[in-house]
C-alpha positions as CSV (number, residue, x, y, z in Angstrom):
1,M,-61.5,11.0,-5.0
2,A,-58.9,13.7,-4.4
3,V,-56.6,11.1,-3.0
4,L,-57.1,8.8,-6.0
5,A,-56.4,11.7,-8.4
6,D,-53.1,12.4,-6.7
7,R,-51.8,8.8,-7.1
8,P,-50.7,8.7,-10.8
9,P,-47.9,11.2,-10.4
10,A,-46.2,9.0,-7.8
11,P,-44.2,6.8,-10.3
12,A,-42.8,10.0,-11.9
13,A,-41.2,10.8,-8.5
14,T,-39.1,7.7,-8.7
15,R,-37.7,8.6,-12.1
16,P,-35.0,10.9,-10.8
17,R,-33.8,8.1,-8.4
18,A,-33.6,5.7,-11.4
19,G,-31.6,8.4,-13.3
20,R,-29.2,8.8,-10.4
21,G,-28.7,5.1,-10.2
22,S,-27.9,4.8,-13.9
23,R,-25.4,7.7,-13.5
24,V,-23.7,6.0,-10.6
25,L,-23.4,2.8,-12.7
26,V,-21.9,4.7,-15.6
27,N,-19.5,6.6,-13.4
28,R,-18.4,3.4,-11.7
29,F,-17.9,1.7,-15.1
30,L,-15.8,4.6,-16.3
31,G,-13.8,4.6,-13.2
32,Y,-13.0,0.9,-13.4
33,A,-12.2,1.2,-17.1
34,T,-9.8,4.0,-16.4
35,L,-8.1,2.0,-13.7
36,I,-7.8,-1.0,-15.9
37,F,-6.4,1.1,-18.7
38,F,-3.7,2.7,-16.6
39,G,-3.0,-0.6,-14.9
40,L,-2.3,-2.2,-18.3
41,V,-0.1,0.7,-19.3
42,F,2.0,0.3,-16.2
43,L,2.1,-3.5,-16.4
44,Y,3.1,-3.6,-20.1
45,P,6.8,-2.8,-19.6
46,F,6.9,-5.6,-17.0
47,V,5.3,-8.0,-19.4
48,I,7.9,-7.0,-22.1
49,Q,10.6,-7.6,-19.5
50,I,9.3,-11.2,-18.9
51,G,8.9,-11.9,-22.6
52,N,12.3,-10.7,-23.6
53,S,14.0,-12.6,-20.8
54,L,12.5,-15.9,-22.2
55,K,13.6,-15.2,-25.8
56,T,16.7,-16.1,-27.8
57,E,19.2,-13.3,-28.5
58,P,18.3,-12.9,-32.2
59,D,14.5,-12.9,-31.4
60,A,14.9,-10.3,-28.6
61,A,17.0,-8.1,-30.9
62,A,14.6,-8.4,-33.8
63,N,11.3,-8.1,-31.9
64,P,12.1,-6.2,-28.6
65,L,8.5,-5.0,-28.1
66,S,6.8,-8.3,-28.6
67,P,5.8,-10.0,-25.3
68,V,5.6,-13.4,-26.9
69,P,8.9,-15.4,-27.1
70,H,9.4,-17.3,-30.3
71,P,10.9,-19.7,-29.6
72,L,10.8,-20.0,-25.8
73,S,14.4,-20.2,-24.4
74,L,16.0,-20.2,-20.9
75,A,19.5,-19.5,-22.3
76,G,19.4,-16.0,-20.8
77,F,18.8,-17.3,-17.2
78,E,21.5,-20.0,-17.7
79,R,24.0,-17.3,-18.6
80,I,23.0,-15.3,-15.6
81,F,24.1,-18.0,-13.2
82,E,27.0,-19.4,-15.2
83,G,28.6,-16.4,-16.9
84,T,28.1,-13.6,-14.4
85,N,28.7,-13.0,-10.7
86,F,24.9,-12.9,-10.1
87,P,25.0,-15.3,-7.1
88,L,27.7,-13.1,-5.4
89,W,25.7,-10.0,-6.1
90,L,22.6,-11.6,-4.7
91,G,24.3,-12.7,-1.5
92,N,25.8,-9.2,-1.0
93,S,22.4,-7.6,-1.5
94,L,20.7,-10.0,0.9
95,L,23.3,-9.4,3.6
96,V,23.2,-5.6,3.2
97,T,19.4,-5.4,2.9
98,V,18.8,-7.5,6.0
99,L,21.2,-5.6,8.2
100,V,20.0,-2.2,6.9
101,T,16.4,-3.1,7.3
102,L,16.9,-4.3,10.9
103,G,18.9,-1.3,11.7
104,R,16.4,1.2,10.3
105,V,13.5,-0.4,12.1
106,F,15.3,-0.3,15.4
107,F,17.0,3.2,15.2
108,D,14.1,4.9,13.4
109,S,11.7,3.6,16.0
110,L,13.9,4.8,18.8
111,A,14.3,8.3,17.3
112,G,10.6,8.5,16.4
113,Y,9.6,7.6,20.0
114,A,12.0,10.2,21.4
115,L,10.7,12.9,19.2
116,A,7.1,12.0,19.9
117,R,7.2,11.4,23.7
118,L,10.3,12.7,25.3
119,R,10.6,16.4,26.3
120,F,14.0,17.9,25.9
121,R,15.6,21.2,24.7
122,G,15.8,21.5,21.0
123,R,13.3,18.8,20.2
124,N,11.3,20.9,17.7
125,G,14.5,22.1,16.0
126,L,15.7,18.5,15.7
127,F,12.5,17.4,14.1
128,A,12.6,20.4,11.7
129,A,16.1,19.2,10.8
130,V,14.8,15.7,10.1
131,I,12.1,17.2,7.8
132,A,14.7,19.3,6.1
133,V,16.9,16.3,5.4
134,M,13.9,14.7,3.6
135,A,13.8,17.6,1.2
136,V,17.5,17.3,0.2
137,P,18.1,15.2,-3.0
138,G,20.2,12.2,-2.2
139,V,22.6,12.9,-5.0
140,V,23.8,16.1,-3.2
141,L,25.2,13.9,-0.4
142,L,27.2,11.5,-2.5
143,I,30.5,13.3,-2.4
144,P,30.2,14.0,1.4
145,K,29.4,10.3,1.9
146,F,32.5,9.3,0.0
147,L,34.8,11.7,1.9
148,V,33.4,10.5,5.3
149,L,33.8,6.9,4.4
150,K,37.4,7.5,3.3
151,Q,38.3,9.4,6.4
152,L,36.7,6.7,8.7
153,G,38.4,3.9,6.8
154,L,35.1,2.3,5.8
155,Y,35.5,2.7,2.0
156,D,35.4,-0.5,0.1
157,S,34.0,-2.6,2.9
158,Y,30.7,-4.2,4.0
159,A,30.6,-1.6,6.9
160,G,30.7,1.2,4.3
161,L,27.7,-0.3,2.5
162,V,25.7,-0.8,5.7
163,V,26.5,1.8,8.4
164,P,25.5,5.0,6.5
165,L,22.1,3.5,5.7
166,L,21.1,2.4,9.2
167,A,18.8,5.3,9.7
168,D,16.8,7.6,7.5
169,A,14.6,10.7,7.9
170,A,11.5,9.3,6.3
171,G,11.5,6.3,8.7
172,V,11.9,8.6,11.7
173,F,9.0,10.7,10.5
174,I,6.7,7.7,10.0
175,M,7.4,6.3,13.5
176,K,7.0,9.7,15.2
177,Q,3.6,10.2,13.6
178,F,2.4,6.8,14.7
179,F,3.7,7.1,18.2
180,E,1.9,10.4,18.7
181,S,-1.4,8.5,18.0
182,V,-0.8,6.1,20.9
183,P,-2.7,7.1,24.0
184,A,-0.5,8.5,26.7
185,S,-2.5,6.7,29.3
186,V,-0.9,3.4,28.2
187,E,2.6,4.6,28.9
188,E,1.5,6.2,32.2
189,A,0.1,2.8,33.4
190,A,3.5,1.2,32.5
191,R,5.4,3.8,34.4
192,I,3.2,3.3,37.5
193,D,4.1,-0.3,37.3
194,G,7.8,0.7,37.5
195,A,8.8,0.5,33.8
196,G,11.5,2.9,32.7
197,V,11.5,4.8,29.4
198,F,13.2,2.1,27.3
199,R,11.1,-0.7,28.9
200,T,7.9,1.2,28.2
201,F,9.0,1.7,24.6
202,W,10.2,-1.8,24.0
203,S,7.5,-3.8,25.8
204,V,4.4,-1.6,25.7
205,V,4.5,0.9,22.8
206,L,6.5,-0.9,20.2
207,P,4.2,-4.0,20.0
208,M,1.3,-1.6,19.3
209,A,3.1,-0.1,16.3
210,R,3.0,-3.3,14.2
211,P,1.3,-1.6,11.1
212,A,3.9,1.2,11.2
213,L,6.7,-1.2,11.7
214,I,5.6,-3.3,8.7
215,T,5.3,-0.2,6.6
216,L,8.8,0.8,7.6
217,T,10.2,-2.7,7.0
218,I,8.8,-2.8,3.5
219,L,10.1,0.7,2.6
220,S,13.5,0.0,4.2
221,F,13.8,-3.4,2.4
222,Q,12.8,-1.9,-0.9
223,G,15.1,1.2,-0.5
224,S,18.2,-0.8,0.5
225,W,17.6,-3.6,-2.0
226,N,17.4,-1.1,-4.9
227,E,20.1,1.3,-3.5
228,F,22.5,2.1,-6.3
229,P,24.0,5.6,-5.8
230,H,25.4,4.8,-2.3
231,S,27.1,1.6,-3.5
232,L,28.6,3.6,-6.3
233,V,30.5,5.8,-3.9
234,A,31.0,3.2,-1.1
235,V,32.7,0.3,-2.9
236,Q,34.9,-0.3,-5.9
237,D,35.8,-4.0,-5.3
238,P,33.7,-6.2,-7.7
239,G,33.5,-8.7,-4.8
240,L,31.4,-6.2,-2.8
241,F,29.0,-5.3,-5.6
242,T,25.3,-5.6,-4.8
243,L,22.6,-6.4,-7.3
244,P,22.0,-2.8,-8.5
245,R,25.7,-2.2,-9.0
246,G,26.2,-5.6,-10.7
247,L,23.2,-5.0,-13.0
248,A,24.6,-1.6,-13.9
249,D,27.8,-3.3,-14.8
250,L,25.9,-5.7,-17.1
251,V,24.0,-2.9,-18.8
252,S,27.3,-1.0,-19.4
253,G,28.4,-4.0,-21.6
254,S,30.9,-5.7,-19.3
255,L,30.2,-9.1,-21.0
256,G,31.0,-8.0,-24.5
257,K,29.1,-6.7,-27.6
258,G,25.5,-7.1,-28.5
259,T,22.2,-6.2,-26.9
260,Q,22.0,-9.2,-24.7
261,Y,18.4,-8.4,-23.8
262,P,17.5,-11.9,-22.4
263,L,20.5,-11.8,-20.0
264,K,20.0,-8.2,-18.8
265,L,16.2,-8.3,-18.5
266,G,16.3,-11.8,-16.9
267,A,18.7,-10.5,-14.2
268,A,16.5,-7.5,-13.7
269,L,13.5,-9.8,-13.3
270,L,15.2,-11.9,-10.7
271,A,16.2,-8.8,-8.8
272,T,12.5,-7.6,-8.8
273,I,11.0,-10.8,-7.4
274,P,12.0,-10.4,-3.6
275,V,10.5,-6.9,-3.3
276,A,7.4,-7.9,-5.2
277,V,6.8,-10.9,-3.0
278,L,7.4,-8.9,0.2
279,F,4.9,-6.3,-0.9
280,V,2.2,-8.8,-1.9
281,I,2.4,-10.6,1.4
282,F,2.3,-7.4,3.6
283,Q,0.4,-5.0,1.4
284,R,-2.6,-4.8,3.7
285,Y,-0.4,-3.8,6.6
286,F,1.4,-1.3,4.4
287,V,-1.8,0.4,3.3
288,R,-3.1,0.4,6.9
289,G,0.1,2.0,8.3
290,A,0.2,4.6,5.5
291,N,-3.5,5.5,6.2
292,E,-2.8,5.9,9.9
293,G,0.2,8.1,9.2
294,A,-1.8,10.2,6.8
295,E,-4.7,10.6,9.2
296,K,-2.4,11.7,12.0
297,G,-0.5,14.1,9.7
C-alpha cells in the first residue's frame, strides 16, 4: 500500500523536464529568428545591387532602394562590355590574382614551415616581427611601397602589381599554426628514409596541410582580387588597371554625368561573382582550416 501511495507524484517529476524541453525549443526558435533577421539585413544591400543593375537609368535614379526592376533591362551590362574597359580590367585582375595567390601559397607555406619546425637563431624574434606586421594598418605602408617601386624600376608594370603581394604576414601565421599541429614523428620517419628538409616539407608535410592551404588560397584570392590601395600606388597606366581600380574610375564619373547606377552596380556585381563562387565551393574546407588554426592558437 505504501508503494501504491507513492506512485501518483511520479508524473509531477517529469514536469520540469517538459519545461526544460519547451525552453530549449523557444531558445532555438529565437536563435534561428535572430540569425534569419541579421542574414536578411546583410543580404538586402546585395539584393538592391542586383535589382538596380537590372533597371533602366531613370528607374534606378527614381527608385534606388526598390529591389524590383520596372521594367527589366540589360542595358547596364551592355554598356559595361561595350562602353568601358571592363574586359581589360577583368583580364588584369585574373592575371594578378592567380600569380599572387600561387606566390602566397608557396612562400607563406615555406615561411610557416621554417618558423614552425626549423631551429635557428632569431626565430622567435622573426615570428614576433610577423605578428607586429599584422598589427600595422596597410595604409601606413602605401608611401614606402611607392618609393620602393620607383627605386627598383617596378612602378607602372605588372611586376609592381604582383611582386609586393607575393607574401603576407597573415598567411605565414596561418601556415605556422597548422604545421605545429602536425606530429613530428611523421617528419622523423621521412628523414630516416633519407629525405632532406625541403623534400620532407614538399612531399610529406605539405599534402597533409590541405585544409590550411585551401583557407590560405581563398583568403589570398579574395585579398588580391579586391586589392585597391596597392594598385593605386603601383600603377598609373589605364592599361594596367585591375577591377577595383577600374570600378573606382567608374564611380568617380569617368563616363560623364548622371548616377549611372545600373552600369556601376552591374560592374560591381560581376566583380563579386568569382570570389563568391570560390567561397561557396570551398567553404567547408575554409571553416575546417579556420577551426584547426583556432584550436591550435
